[in-house]
C-alpha positions in Angstrom: 25.4 9.1 -23.8 22.1 9.4 -22.0 19.4 10.9 -24.2 16.7 13.2 -22.8 14.1 10.7 -23.6 15.9 7.9 -21.7 16.5 10.3 -18.8 12.8 11.2 -18.6 11.8 7.5 -18.9 14.1 6.7 -16.0 12.7 9.5 -13.8 9.1 8.7 -14.5 9.7 5.0 -14.2 11.5 5.4 -10.8 8.7 7.3 -9.2 6.0 5.1 -10.8 7.8 2.0 -9.4 8.0 3.6 -5.9 4.3 4.6 -6.0 3.2 1.3 -7.3 5.0 -0.6 -4.6 4.0 1.8 -1.8 0.3 2.0 -2.9 0.2 -1.8 -3.3 1.4 -2.3 0.3 -0.9 0.3 1.8 -4.0 -0.7 -0.1 -3.4 -4.4 0.5 -3.0 -3.7 4.3 -6.3 -1.8 4.3 -8.1 -4.4 2.2 -6.8 -7.3 4.4 -8.2 -5.6 7.5 -11.6 -5.2 5.9 -13.5 -8.3 7.1 -15.6 -10.2 4.5 -19.2 -9.7 5.3 -20.6 -12.5 3.1 -19.5 -15.6 1.3 -17.2 -18.5 2.3 -14.8 -16.4 4.4 -17.4 -14.5 6.4 -17.3 -15.1 10.2 -19.9 -17.8 11.2 -23.2 -16.2 12.0 -22.1 -12.7 10.8 -22.8 -12.9 7.1 -25.1 -10.2 5.7 -28.3 -11.5 4.3 -29.4 -10.9 0.7 -30.0 -8.2 -0.6 -27.3 -6.8 1.7 -29.3 -3.7 2.9 -27.5 -3.9 6.3 -24.2 -3.1 4.5 -25.1 0.6 4.7 -23.6 0.6 8.2 -20.2 -0.2 6.7 -20.1 2.8 4.3 -17.5 4.2 3.8 -15.2 1.9 5.8 -15.5 -1.2 3.5 -14.8 0.9 0.4 -11.7 2.9 1.5 -9.3 0.3 0.0 -10.8 0.9 -3.4 -9.6 4.5 -3.6 -6.1 3.4 -2.8 -6.3 0.4 -5.3 -7.4 2.8 -8.1 -4.3 4.9 -7.5 -2.2 1.7 -7.4 -3.6 0.6 -10.8 -2.9 4.0 -12.3 0.7 3.9 -11.0 1.1 0.4 -12.4 -0.1 1.5 -15.8 2.5 4.3 -15.9 5.1 1.8 -14.8 4.2 -0.6 -17.6 4.5 2.3 -20.1 8.0 3.0 -18.8 9.0 -0.7 -18.9 7.9 -0.8 -22.5 9.7 2.4 -23.4 13.1 1.3 -22.1 12.9 -2.2 -23.7 15.4 -2.8 -26.5 14.0 -2.8 -30.0 13.9 -6.6 -30.3 11.8 -7.0 -27.2 9.6 -3.8 -27.4 6.8 -5.8 -29.1 6.4 -7.7 -25.8 6.4 -4.5 -23.9 3.7 -3.1 -26.1 1.5 -6.2 -25.6 2.1 -6.0 -21.9 1.2 -2.3 -21.8 -2.0 -2.9 -23.8 -3.0 -5.7 -21.4 -2.2 -3.4 -18.4 -4.4 -0.8 -20.0 -7.3 -3.3 -20.3 -6.7 -4.4 -16.7 -6.8 -0.8 -15.4 -9.9 0.0 -17.4 -11.8 -3.0 -16.1 -10.8 -2.5 -12.5 -11.4 1.3 -12.6 -14.9 0.8 -14.0 -15.6 -1.9 -11.4 -14.4 0.2 -8.4 -15.8 3.4 -9.6 -19.3 1.9 -9.8 -18.9 0.8 -6.2 -17.8 4.2 -5.0 -20.2 6.4 -7.0 -23.2 4.1 -7.3 -23.3 1.4 -4.7 -22.3 3.6 -1.7 -24.9 6.3 -2.1 -27.6 3.7 -3.1 -26.9 1.8 0.1 -27.1 4.9 2.2 -30.4 5.9 0.6 -31.9 2.5 0.8 -32.2 2.3 -3.0 -31.9 -1.5 -3.3 -33.7 -2.3 -6.5 -31.2 -4.1 -8.8 -28.3 -3.2 -6.5 -27.5 -6.6 -5.1 -26.1 -7.9 -8.4 -23.6 -5.0 -8.5 -22.6 -5.0 -4.9 -19.2 -6.1 -3.7 -21.1 -8.0 -1.0 -22.5 -10.4 -3.5 -20.0 -13.3 -3.6 -20.9 -14.1 -7.3 -22.0 -10.7 -8.5 -20.8 -8.3 -11.2 -18.2 -6.8 -8.9 -16.4 -10.1 -8.3 -16.6 -11.1 -12.0 -15.1 -7.9 -13.2 -12.4 -7.9 -10.5 -11.5 -11.5 -11.5 -11.2 -10.4 -15.2 -9.2 -7.3 -14.3 -6.6 -9.2 -12.2 -6.5 -12.1 -14.6 -5.6 -9.8 -17.4 -3.0 -8.1 -15.1 -1.5 -11.5 -14.5 -1.1 -12.1 -18.3 0.4 -8.6 -18.7 3.1 -9.6 -16.2 4.3 -12.3 -18.6 4.7 -10.0 -21.5 6.3 -7.2 -19.4 8.7 -9.8 -18.1 9.8 -10.7 -21.7 10.5 -7.1 -22.4 13.0 -6.7 -19.6 16.7 -6.6 -20.2 19.6 -8.6 -18.9 20.6 -6.8 -15.7 20.6 -8.9 -12.6 17.7 -7.0 -11.0 15.8 -7.1 -14.3 16.3 -10.9 -14.5 15.0 -11.2 -10.9 12.0 -9.0 -11.8 11.4 -11.1 -14.9 11.1 -14.3 -12.8 8.8 -12.5 -10.3 6.5 -11.5 -13.1 6.6 -14.9 -14.8 5.9 -16.9 -11.6 3.1 -14.5 -10.7 1.6 -14.8 -14.1 1.7 -18.6 -14.0 0.2 -18.8 -10.6 -2.6 -16.4 -11.5 -3.6 -18.4 -14.6 -3.2 -21.7 -12.9 -5.3 -20.6 -9.9 -8.1 -19.4 -12.2 -8.2 -22.6 -14.2 -7.7 -24.9 -11.2 -10.2 -23.2 -8.9 -12.8 -22.7 -11.6 -12.6 -26.5 -12.4 -12.7 -27.5 -8.7 -15.4 -25.2 -7.4 -17.4 -24.7 -10.6 -20.3 -22.2 -10.0 -19.6 -22.4 -6.3 -16.3 -20.5 -6.8 -17.7 -17.2 -5.4 -14.9 -14.9 -4.5 -12.2 -17.5 -3.8 -10.3 -16.8 -7.0 -10.7 -13.0 -6.5 -9.0 -13.2 -3.1 -6.2 -15.3 -4.5 -5.8 -13.1 -7.6 -5.6 -9.8 -5.7 -3.2 -11.4 -3.1 -0.8 -12.5 -5.9 -1.2 -9.3 -7.8 -0.7 -7.0 -4.9 2.3 -8.9 -3.7 3.8 -8.9 -7.2 3.4 -5.1 -7.5 5.0 -4.6 -4.1 8.1 -6.7 -5.0 8.4 -5.7 -8.6 7.9 -2.0 -7.7 10.9 -2.1 -5.3 13.1 -4.0 -7.9 12.2 -1.7 -10.8 12.8 1.4 -8.7 16.5 0.3 -8.4 16.5 -0.6 -12.1 15.4 2.8 -13.2 17.6 4.5 -10.7 20.8 3.1 -12.2 22.5 5.3 -14.8 22.0 4.2 -18.4 25.7 3.6 -18.9 25.6 0.9 -16.3 22.9 -1.1 -18.1 
């Protein structure tokens, strides 16, 4: 018999999975079409010079993807809560750890992006550049990049624990492997790239991490939508 609690978890989980996958796809598309203005991936001869005052001409175009990514992170947090809620008792501890890590990831990313949207944007437009360069997304080794690396690295670790909380249905097993492979790639990329590039890493890991993270949320969102859509008696 399907309990009201299970039914509510399924409904919320289904829509959270749909929104997570959809927002991941849209925000990734917008971010991918926002050209890098500085750092190793900037087009030759087009990099903005420090302290990035000329970036004012790209407000708000270069910041639009952050609004979408914030909504994506919120949807993922709700999805993680639903995955934890439906886990069997023996695996719920993994879901709880995964949910806690997802909360940390959301908090770090939300603070990072909100500073860009509510502090960096208006400061650029007003020419208030004192102390702004270290916070700006245009600084390839600034606070923005560091916090984004931390947020997505923690997200990668949360994938591993959420994977361990999933059940034995075929789609759940597939999702588990998607999460585990993504988590392993994220951690390996961080360790390997940090070792290879050292203090010259700049935003290379950030680009790798968000690519892996967004792709994982797209795929797992679709898979989990089908998982939550199935009646409880079929699980």
